[in-house]
N, C-alpha and C positions, 0 to 999 in steps of 0.2 A: 261626724262619724269617725271612729278611731281606725287608723290605717294599720295594716299588719306590721308588727314590730315596734309600734308606737305605744308608749306607756300612757295610761290614763291619769288625769290629775286627781290626786287624792288629798283630803284635808286632815285625815287622821289615819294612823297606821300602827302596826306593832313592830317593835324592835327588841333588842336585848339591853340589859344593864350595861353601863359603860365600864366593863372590866373584861379581860380576856378569860375565856373558859377553854380548857383543853381536856381532851379525852383521847386515849390510845387503845387500839385493838391490834391483835396479832392474827394474821391470816397466812397459813402455810409459810411460816418463818419471816414474812414481810411485816414490818411495823408500819401502821398507819396512824399518824398523829394529827388529830383534827383540832383546829383552833377557831373559835368564834370571836369575832371582834366587831364592836359597834363603830361605824364610820359615818361621816356626814357629807362626804363628797368623793368624787373619783380620785382626786389628788390624795386625800387621806387614805383611801383604800390602797393606792399605789405605794404610798409610804409604808403602811403597815405590812403589805405584801413584801416589800424589799427588806424590811426588818426581819420578817419570819424566814425569808430565803437566806439572809445572812446568818441567822441563827442556825439554820439547817443546811449550810452550804455543801455538806458532804452527802446529802440525801439524793436519791435518784430523781424524784419528782416532787414538785410543790404545786399541786393542783388547786385551783381556786374558783370561786364564784362569788359575785357580790351583786347587791341591788341597792340603788340609791333612790329614795322617794322622789317622784316626779322628775326623774332625770335619766337614769340608765340602769342597765344590768349587763354584766359581762361574765365570762368564764374562760378558763383555759384548761386543756388536758395536759399541758406541759410534757409533751412527748409520749403520753400514753396513747393507745389506739383511739381514734376519733370517736367521741360520744360515750366513752367508758368512764369518765371521771368528772369533768367540769359540768357537763349537762345534767347528770343525775343530781349533783349538789345544787345547781340552780333550780331544778325542778322541786327539790325539797323546800328551798326558800320560797318559791312560788306557792307551793302547797300549804305551807305554814303562814302564808301572807305576811312574810317578814320583809322589812325595808331597812335601809341604812345599816346593812350588815355585810360583813366579809367572812367567808368561811374558807380556810386554807387547810388542805389535807396533804401532809408530808408523808411520802413513802420511802422507807429504807428497804430496798429490795433484798429478799431473803434467799434468792437463788432458785425459787420454784415459780414457774409461770402459772398465772391464775386463769388465763383465758379471759375473753371479753365479759362473760357472765360473772365470773369471780371478781373481776376488777370493779364492775358496776356495784356488786353487793358489798365489797369491802369499802369502797369510797363512800357509798350511801350509808352504811352502818356507822362508820366513824363519824360522818357529818351529823347524822341523826342523834347519836349519843351525846355529842357536844352541844347540839342545839337543845336537846332535852335537859341537859344540865344547866343551861343558861336560864336566867329569869327573864321572862317576857314582860315588856311594859308597853303601855299605849302612849303614843305621841300624837299631839295635835299641832298642826302647822298654824302659825299665827304671824302677825306682823308687829314690828315695834315702831312706835311713833314718838316723836319729840314735839312737845307742845310749848310754845312760848306765849306767856300771858303776862299781863300786868300784875304786880304784886297785890294789888287790891282785890283780885279775884282768886287768890291762892286758897283762902279758907273755903270758898265755895267748891273748888276743885277737890280739896281734901275730903269734904263731906260726901262726895259722890264716889268714893273709892269702891 
């Protein structure tokens, strides 16, 4: 039985192509720049997040959510009111059944407060647009094996490819 907060083991899942897709929206003078990045581990997600934060070091917020197949999921509101940014993005990833994906939405504050509902809408819209612009692909988890055999059996192994 699966415990609360525990991820179930999956053998195939959907992710996005291995390229960064970016979309931008403007909401009451604030810029929301969403980036979708395929990642294979928490370490890679942390590296990509650090790169994006460095690229947008003058931004007010770099909100993120990621999911790693059979491993973990994380999010951060990065200073926005609790539950208004990272959780909505994570819920989109869950709803789309996407794994091995990092979504970062960078906000450049435009001087007008959006309120909690406005923040949820803006972060969700930016993330959805970037995800929709990404090409989804199906992945199957498998194992790689090394087989050592006598050279006399090599032809037999080749026939069974």
